[in-house]
KEKEMAR-651885 format. One record per residue (C-alpha): residue number from 1; x, y, z. Coordinates in Angstrom, 1 decimal. Layout:
[NUM [X Y Z]]
...
***
This chain:
[1 [-12.1 -56.7 -19.8]]
[2 [-14.1 -53.6 -18.9]]
[3 [-14.1 -51.1 -21.8]]
[4 [-14.8 -47.4 -21.3]]
[5 [-18.1 -46.0 -22.4]]
[6 [-16.7 -45.1 -25.8]]
[7 [-15.5 -48.8 -26.2]]
[8 [-11.8 -47.8 -25.7]]
[9 [-9.7 -50.8 -24.6]]
[10 [-6.0 -51.0 -23.9]]
[11 [-3.3 -52.0 -21.4]]
[12 [-1.1 -49.1 -20.3]]
[13 [2.1 -49.3 -18.4]]
[14 [5.3 -47.2 -17.9]]
[15 [8.7 -48.7 -17.9]]
[16 [12.1 -47.2 -16.9]]
[17 [15.0 -48.4 -19.0]]
[18 [18.6 -49.0 -17.9]]
[19 [19.5 -45.5 -18.7]]
[20 [16.8 -44.2 -16.4]]
[21 [14.5 -42.7 -19.0]]
[22 [10.8 -43.7 -18.5]]
[23 [8.6 -44.5 -21.4]]
[24 [4.9 -45.5 -21.8]]
[25 [3.7 -48.7 -23.5]]
[26 [0.2 -49.3 -24.7]]
[27 [-0.8 -53.0 -25.5]]
[28 [-3.8 -53.6 -27.7]]
[29 [-5.1 -56.2 -30.1]]
[30 [-5.5 -55.2 -33.8]]
[31 [-9.3 -54.9 -33.3]]
[32 [-8.9 -52.8 -30.2]]
[33 [-6.4 -50.6 -32.0]]
[34 [-8.7 -50.1 -34.9]]
[35 [-11.5 -49.1 -32.6]]
[36 [-9.2 -46.7 -30.8]]
[37 [-7.9 -45.0 -34.0]]
[38 [-10.9 -45.0 -36.3]]
[39 [-14.0 -46.1 -34.4]]
[40 [-16.1 -44.5 -31.8]]
[41 [-13.2 -44.3 -29.4]]
[42 [-11.0 -42.3 -31.7]]
[43 [-9.7 -39.2 -30.0]]
[44 [-10.2 -36.2 -32.3]]
[45 [-8.0 -34.1 -30.2]]
[46 [-5.0 -36.3 -31.1]]
[47 [-5.5 -36.0 -34.9]]
[48 [-3.5 -33.8 -37.2]]
[49 [-5.1 -31.0 -39.3]]
[50 [-5.9 -31.7 -42.9]]
[51 [-2.7 -29.9 -43.9]]
[52 [-0.7 -32.3 -41.8]]
[53 [0.2 -29.8 -39.1]]
[54 [-0.5 -30.0 -35.3]]
[55 [-2.7 -27.3 -33.8]]
[56 [-0.8 -24.7 -32.0]]
[57 [-2.4 -25.4 -28.7]]
[58 [-3.8 -28.8 -28.0]]
[59 [-7.2 -28.8 -26.3]]
[60 [-6.0 -31.2 -23.6]]
[61 [-3.3 -28.6 -22.6]]
[62 [-6.0 -25.9 -22.4]]
[63 [-8.2 -28.0 -20.2]]
[64 [-5.3 -29.0 -17.9]]
[65 [-4.3 -25.3 -17.5]]
[66 [-8.0 -24.3 -16.9]]
[67 [-8.3 -27.0 -14.2]]
[68 [-5.2 -25.7 -12.5]]
[69 [-6.5 -22.2 -12.6]]
[70 [-9.8 -23.3 -11.0]]
[71 [-7.9 -25.1 -8.3]]
[72 [-5.9 -21.9 -7.4]]
[73 [-9.2 -19.9 -7.3]]
[74 [-10.7 -22.3 -4.8]]
[75 [-7.5 -22.3 -2.6]]
[76 [-7.2 -18.5 -2.5]]
[77 [-9.6 -16.1 -0.8]]
[78 [-7.7 -13.0 -1.8]]
[79 [-8.9 -11.9 -5.2]]
[80 [-6.0 -9.6 -5.9]]
[81 [-3.5 -12.3 -5.0]]
[82 [-5.2 -14.7 -7.4]]
[83 [-5.1 -12.2 -10.2]]
[84 [-1.4 -11.6 -9.5]]
[85 [-0.7 -15.4 -9.8]]
[86 [-2.8 -15.7 -12.9]]
[87 [-1.1 -12.8 -14.7]]
[88 [2.3 -14.3 -14.0]]
[89 [1.2 -17.6 -15.4]]
[90 [-0.2 -16.2 -18.6]]
[91 [3.2 -15.9 -20.3]]
[92 [2.5 -18.7 -22.9]]
[93 [5.9 -18.4 -24.4]]
[94 [8.0 -19.0 -21.2]]
[95 [10.3 -21.9 -21.3]]
[96 [9.5 -25.0 -19.3]]
[97 [11.3 -28.1 -18.0]]
[98 [9.9 -31.6 -18.1]]
[99 [10.7 -34.0 -15.2]]
[100 [9.3 -37.2 -13.9]]
[101 [7.9 -38.8 -10.8]]
[102 [9.3 -42.1 -9.6]]
[103 [6.3 -43.8 -11.3]]
[104 [7.0 -42.1 -14.7]]
[105 [4.4 -39.3 -14.6]]
[106 [5.5 -36.2 -16.5]]
[107 [5.5 -32.9 -14.7]]
[108 [5.9 -29.6 -16.5]]
[109 [7.4 -26.7 -14.5]]
[110 [8.9 -23.3 -15.2]]
[111 [12.6 -23.0 -16.0]]
[112 [14.5 -22.6 -12.7]]
[113 [12.0 -24.6 -10.6]]
[114 [13.3 -26.4 -7.5]]
[115 [12.1 -29.6 -5.8]]
[116 [9.8 -27.4 -3.8]]
[117 [7.9 -26.5 -7.0]]
[118 [7.8 -30.2 -7.9]]
[119 [6.4 -31.2 -4.5]]
[120 [3.6 -28.7 -4.7]]
[121 [2.8 -29.8 -8.2]]
[122 [2.0 -33.3 -6.8]]
[123 [-0.1 -32.1 -3.9]]
[124 [-0.3 -29.4 -1.2]]
[125 [0.3 -31.9 1.6]]
[126 [3.4 -33.3 -0.2]]
[127 [4.8 -29.8 -0.3]]
[128 [3.9 -28.8 3.2]]
[129 [5.4 -32.1 4.7]]
[130 [8.5 -32.0 2.5]]
[131 [11.9 -32.5 4.3]]
[132 [14.2 -33.3 1.4]]
[133 [14.5 -34.6 -2.2]]
[134 [16.3 -37.0 -4.4]]
[135 [17.1 -36.3 -8.0]]
[136 [18.0 -39.3 -10.1]]
[137 [18.7 -41.3 -7.0]]
[138 [20.9 -38.9 -5.1]]
[139 [20.1 -36.4 -2.4]]
[140 [20.0 -32.7 -3.4]]
[141 [19.4 -29.4 -1.7]]
[142 [16.0 -27.8 -1.9]]
[143 [17.3 -25.0 -4.1]]
[144 [18.5 -27.5 -6.7]]
[145 [17.5 -26.3 -10.2]]
[146 [15.5 -29.0 -12.0]]
[147 [16.7 -30.0 -15.4]]
[148 [14.9 -31.7 -18.3]]
[149 [14.6 -35.5 -17.8]]
[150 [15.2 -35.4 -14.0]]
[151 [13.5 -38.1 -12.0]]
[152 [12.5 -36.6 -8.7]]
[153 [11.5 -38.2 -5.4]]
[154 [10.2 -36.1 -2.6]]
[155 [10.8 -37.1 1.0]]
[156 [8.1 -36.2 3.5]]
[157 [7.5 -36.4 7.2]]
[158 [4.3 -36.0 9.3]]
[159 [6.3 -34.3 11.9]]
[160 [7.5 -31.6 9.5]]
[161 [7.0 -28.0 10.8]]
[162 [5.7 -27.0 7.4]]
[163 [7.1 -24.6 4.7]]
[164 [9.6 -21.8 5.5]]
[165 [9.0 -18.3 4.4]]
[166 [12.4 -18.5 2.6]]
[167 [10.8 -20.9 0.2]]
[168 [8.9 -18.1 -1.3]]
[169 [12.2 -16.7 -2.7]]
[170 [13.1 -20.1 -4.2]]
[171 [10.0 -21.2 -6.0]]
[172 [9.2 -20.3 -9.6]]
[173 [5.7 -21.7 -10.2]]
[174 [2.7 -19.6 -9.2]]
[175 [1.0 -22.8 -7.9]]
[176 [3.8 -23.4 -5.3]]
[177 [3.9 -19.8 -4.3]]
[178 [0.1 -19.7 -3.8]]
[179 [0.0 -22.9 -1.7]]
[180 [2.9 -21.7 0.5]]
[181 [1.2 -18.4 1.1]]
[182 [-2.1 -20.1 1.8]]
[183 [-0.4 -22.3 4.4]]
[184 [0.9 -19.4 6.3]]
[185 [-2.5 -17.6 6.1]]
[186 [-4.3 -20.6 7.5]]
[187 [-1.7 -21.7 10.0]]
[188 [-1.4 -18.3 11.7]]
[189 [-4.9 -16.9 10.8]]
[190 [-6.0 -16.2 14.5]]
[191 [-2.6 -14.6 15.3]]
[192 [-2.9 -12.5 12.1]]
[193 [-6.4 -11.3 12.9]]
[194 [-5.3 -10.2 16.4]]
[195 [-2.2 -8.5 14.9]]
[196 [-4.2 -6.8 12.3]]
[197 [-6.6 -5.3 14.8]]
[198 [-3.7 -4.1 17.0]]
[199 [-2.1 -2.4 14.0]]
[200 [-5.3 -0.6 13.1]]
[201 [-5.8 0.5 16.7]]
[202 [-2.2 1.7 17.1]]
[203 [-2.5 3.6 13.8]]
[204 [-5.6 5.4 15.0]]
[205 [-4.1 6.2 18.4]]
[206 [-1.0 7.8 16.9]]
[207 [-3.2 10.1 14.8]]
[208 [-5.9 10.7 17.4]]
[209 [-8.6 9.1 15.3]]
[210 [-11.7 7.8 16.9]]
[211 [-11.9 4.3 15.5]]
[212 [-15.4 3.6 16.8]]
[213 [-16.8 6.4 14.7]]
[214 [-15.3 4.8 11.6]]
[215 [-16.4 1.2 12.2]]
[216 [-20.0 1.6 10.9]]
[217 [-21.4 -1.4 9.1]]
[218 [-21.9 0.5 5.8]]
[219 [-18.3 1.7 5.8]]
[220 [-16.9 -1.7 6.7]]
[221 [-19.0 -3.3 3.9]]
[222 [-17.6 -0.9 1.3]]
[223 [-14.0 -1.6 2.4]]
[224 [-14.7 -5.4 2.2]]
[225 [-16.0 -5.0 -1.4]]
[226 [-13.1 -2.7 -2.4]]
[227 [-10.4 -5.3 -1.3]]
[228 [-12.4 -8.4 -2.2]]
[229 [-12.9 -10.0 1.3]]
[230 [-15.9 -11.8 2.6]]
[231 [-15.7 -10.8 6.2]]
[232 [-13.9 -8.4 8.5]]
[233 [-11.7 -11.1 10.2]]
[234 [-10.2 -12.1 6.8]]
[235 [-9.4 -8.5 6.1]]
[236 [-7.8 -8.1 9.5]]
[237 [-5.8 -11.2 8.9]]
[238 [-4.5 -9.7 5.6]]
[239 [-3.4 -6.6 7.5]]
[240 [-1.8 -8.9 10.1]]
[241 [0.4 -10.8 7.7]]
[242 [1.3 -7.7 5.6]]
[243 [-0.8 -8.1 2.5]]
[244 [-2.6 -4.8 3.3]]
[245 [-1.4 -1.7 5.1]]
[246 [-3.4 -0.5 8.1]]
[247 [-3.2 3.0 6.7]]
[248 [-5.1 1.9 3.6]]
[249 [-8.0 0.6 5.6]]
[250 [-8.2 3.6 8.1]]
[251 [-7.9 6.2 5.3]]
[252 [-10.7 4.6 3.3]]
[253 [-12.9 4.5 6.4]]
[254 [-12.0 8.2 7.1]]
[255 [-12.9 9.3 3.6]]
[256 [-16.4 7.9 3.9]]
[257 [-16.8 9.3 7.4]]
[258 [-15.7 12.8 6.3]]
[259 [-18.0 12.7 3.2]]
[260 [-20.9 12.1 5.5]]
[261 [-19.8 14.8 7.9]]
[262 [-19.6 17.3 5.1]]
[263 [-23.3 16.7 4.3]]
[264 [-24.2 17.2 8.0]]
[265 [-22.1 20.2 9.0]]
[266 [-22.7 23.8 7.9]]
[267 [-19.9 26.4 7.7]]
[268 [-21.2 28.2 10.8]]
[269 [-21.1 24.9 12.8]]
[270 [-17.5 24.3 11.7]]
[271 [-16.4 27.8 12.8]]
[272 [-18.2 27.4 16.1]]
[273 [-16.5 24.0 16.7]]
[274 [-13.1 25.6 16.1]]
[275 [-13.8 28.5 18.3]]
[276 [-15.0 26.3 21.1]]
[277 [-12.1 23.9 20.9]]
[278 [-9.3 26.4 20.5]]
[279 [-8.4 29.4 22.6]]
[280 [-8.1 32.3 20.1]]
[281 [-4.9 34.0 21.1]]
[282 [-1.5 35.1 19.7]]
[283 [1.1 32.5 20.5]]
[284 [4.7 33.7 20.3]]
[285 [7.4 31.1 19.7]]
[286 [8.5 29.2 22.7]]
[287 [12.0 29.7 24.1]]
[288 [14.3 26.8 23.8]]
[289 [16.1 25.0 26.6]]
[290 [19.0 27.5 26.3]]
[291 [16.8 30.6 26.0]]
[292 [17.4 30.9 22.3]]
[293 [14.6 31.7 19.8]]
[294 [16.4 31.0 16.5]]
[295 [17.1 34.7 15.7]]
[296 [20.6 36.3 15.6]]
[297 [20.7 40.1 16.0]]
[298 [24.0 41.8 15.2]]
[299 [25.8 38.5 15.8]]
[300 [24.1 37.8 19.2]]
[301 [21.7 34.9 19.7]]
[302 [20.5 35.7 23.2]]
[303 [18.8 39.0 22.4]]
[304 [15.3 39.5 23.8]]
[305 [13.2 39.6 20.7]]
[306 [9.4 39.8 19.9]]
[307 [7.4 38.8 16.9]]
[308 [4.7 41.3 15.9]]
[309 [1.3 40.4 14.4]]
[310 [1.7 42.8 11.5]]
[311 [3.8 40.4 9.3]]
[312 [4.2 37.2 11.4]]
[313 [7.8 36.3 10.3]]
[314 [8.7 32.6 9.9]]
[315 [12.0 30.8 9.7]]
[316 [13.0 31.1 6.0]]
[317 [11.8 34.7 5.7]]
[318 [14.3 37.6 5.3]]
[319 [14.0 39.6 8.5]]
[320 [15.3 42.7 10.2]]
[321 [15.2 43.9 13.8]]
[322 [13.8 47.1 15.2]]
[323 [14.9 48.4 18.7]]
[324 [11.8 49.4 20.7]]
[325 [11.7 51.5 23.9]]
[326 [11.8 49.1 26.8]]
[327 [10.6 46.0 25.0]]
[328 [13.7 44.6 23.3]]
[329 [14.0 44.1 19.6]]
[330 [10.9 43.5 17.4]]
[331 [11.6 41.2 14.4]]
[332 [9.9 42.1 11.1]]
[333 [9.9 40.7 7.6]]
[334 [12.0 43.0 5.4]]
[335 [8.9 43.5 3.1]]
[336 [6.6 44.3 6.0]]
[337 [4.5 47.4 5.3]]
[338 [5.5 49.0 8.6]]
[339 [9.2 48.7 7.7]]
[340 [8.8 49.8 4.1]]
[341 [6.8 53.0 5.2]]
[342 [9.0 53.6 8.3]]
[343 [10.2 57.2 8.8]]
[344 [13.9 58.0 8.2]]
[345 [14.4 58.9 11.8]]
[346 [13.0 55.6 13.0]]
[347 [15.2 53.7 10.5]]
[348 [18.2 54.4 12.7]]
[349 [16.9 51.8 15.1]]
[350 [16.9 49.0 12.6]]
[351 [19.4 46.2 13.3]]
[352 [20.7 43.4 11.0]]
[353 [19.0 40.1 11.9]]
[354 [18.8 36.6 10.4]]
[355 [17.7 33.1 11.4]]
[356 [20.3 30.9 12.9]]
[357 [21.9 28.3 10.6]]
[358 [20.5 24.8 11.2]]
[359 [17.7 26.1 13.5]]
[360 [16.2 23.3 15.6]]
[361 [12.4 23.9 15.1]]
[362 [11.6 21.4 17.9]]
[363 [13.7 23.6 20.3]]
[364 [12.4 27.0 19.4]]
[365 [8.7 26.0 19.1]]
[366 [6.1 27.3 16.6]]
[367 [5.4 30.7 15.0]]
[368 [2.1 32.3 14.1]]
[369 [1.2 32.2 10.4]]
[370 [-1.8 33.7 8.6]]
[371 [-3.1 32.9 5.2]]
[372 [-6.1 34.0 3.1]]
[373 [-7.9 31.5 0.8]]
[374 [-9.9 32.8 -2.1]]
[375 [-12.5 30.3 -3.6]]
[376 [-15.8 30.0 -5.4]]
[377 [-18.2 29.4 -2.5]]
[378 [-19.7 25.9 -2.2]]
[379 [-21.1 23.5 0.4]]
[380 [-18.3 21.8 2.3]]
[381 [-15.5 24.2 1.2]]
[382 [-14.6 25.2 4.8]]
[383 [-14.6 21.6 5.9]]
[384 [-12.2 20.6 3.1]]
[385 [-9.8 23.4 4.0]]
[386 [-9.8 22.9 7.8]]
[387 [-9.3 19.1 7.2]]
[388 [-5.9 19.8 5.6]]
[389 [-4.7 21.5 8.9]]
[390 [-6.2 18.8 11.1]]
[391 [-4.5 16.0 9.2]]
[392 [-1.2 17.6 10.1]]
[393 [-2.2 18.1 13.8]]
[394 [-2.1 21.9 13.3]]
[395 [-4.4 23.9 15.7]]
[396 [-6.4 26.8 14.2]]
[397 [-6.0 30.0 16.4]]
[398 [-8.6 32.1 14.5]]
[399 [-10.7 31.9 11.4]]
[400 [-12.8 34.5 9.6]]
[401 [-14.9 34.1 6.5]]
[402 [-16.9 36.4 4.2]]
[403 [-18.5 36.0 0.7]]
[404 [-18.9 38.6 -1.9]]
[405 [-22.0 39.2 -4.0]]
[406 [-20.3 37.5 -6.9]]
[407 [-20.0 34.2 -4.8]]
[408 [-16.3 34.5 -4.0]]
[409 [-15.4 33.3 -0.5]]
[410 [-12.5 34.9 1.4]]
[411 [-11.3 32.7 4.3]]
[412 [-8.6 34.0 6.6]]
[413 [-6.9 31.4 8.9]]
[414 [-4.4 31.9 11.7]]
[415 [-2.4 28.9 13.0]]
[416 [1.0 28.0 14.4]]
[417 [3.7 26.3 12.3]]
[418 [7.6 26.0 12.2]]
[419 [8.9 27.3 8.9]]
[420 [8.0 29.0 5.6]]
[421 [8.6 25.6 3.9]]
[422 [5.8 24.0 6.0]]
[423 [3.5 26.9 5.2]]
[424 [4.3 26.6 1.4]]
[425 [3.3 22.9 1.5]]
[426 [0.0 23.7 3.3]]
[427 [-0.8 26.5 0.8]]
[428 [-0.1 24.1 -2.1]]
[429 [-2.4 21.5 -0.6]]
[430 [-5.2 24.1 -0.3]]
[431 [-4.7 25.2 -3.9]]
[432 [-5.6 21.7 -5.0]]
[433 [-8.9 21.8 -3.2]]
[434 [-11.9 22.0 -5.5]]
[435 [-13.1 25.6 -6.3]]
[436 [-10.1 27.3 -4.7]]
[437 [-8.8 30.2 -6.8]]
[438 [-5.7 31.1 -4.9]]
[439 [-4.0 31.1 -1.5]]
[440 [-1.9 34.0 -0.1]]
[441 [-0.2 34.9 3.1]]
[442 [-2.3 37.2 5.2]]
[443 [-2.9 40.9 4.2]]
[444 [0.0 42.0 6.4]]
[445 [1.7 38.7 6.7]]
***
């Protein structure tokens, strides 16, 4: 009675036969059929090519898929999450199953899909309020694997508590996974924002980071652009529900803060800050609870030992003891200049010594280490090197710098650490700094 604008006229209905298979019926007069097939209402997209073959991808399928993608984009605020779902859906050769609604509408889902996938393919509210499902008239569990030709009925309830996080492990379609994730984000957004801020604050406290210095509008705007969020609350919510790690956010803020600081601080100011904040002194290793210092001399572990500044031995170095007059045993590295050049008469005082097996560094404390960094001098060099130590909460006891006429900087640093292994890792980090030529243990250490 009321034709479409292109003059198409037809009666459509879907019937379900005695064997449960639905089929569609279109009822038209001969005139109506002629107009639909050959007249202005003819659908070109249903026609076969001139060689009698169907196109590989029907335009209708493309448009349906595109509309689905646009719906996902509107539902998701996280750009990375959207791209992840999109990539997983772009496998054009994946197998699908075809099932039906009780009214006979066909739904196409990935192989292995469950009634949960089916519910969300109908509407988000249907999925969120789902409490059960019937397949071909009988009740099934929500992890039932849908088969071709199944007729599925979703049971819902307004009093439903919503989806479970376990559903994320059951669903196969990106659409269902997206809608479930979105539900949790919206349902607990306020809690996630609070949780995200707490995680950021806790992370900074543990690392003695001044968060207020990092929360500058320019820094925050850069982080928002990097992770594709519109405002800071949404970013905090992402941290709160685990989509982003708090360390990622703080580290990015720190990078920008340190870049600005490098431009502001001169080498002289850095040295002055270190000297003002640290007491420049020699710190021998602390004695443990049982008075042990980690060194065994001639089989004894309770000998009064001292560690000289000439070679600064560390756990992991080969060592030897030297009996002094009235000051116990001095522990040297075996390659120490003072030991190598020692007179024969003094060598009689040397004693075999070694570090105890399984030494507990937390019990015996720290040892003084000294390294020398050689690098092509540039602005910000000293800041880059000192940052490596500050990141590991290592205090600098003393620092000395000089630059040759050829522009080669020599930076000597003294600090306290536990083992040679720790010192090696620090030296390797410093070697990776731009313009650094080499890193060596101090002249006599």
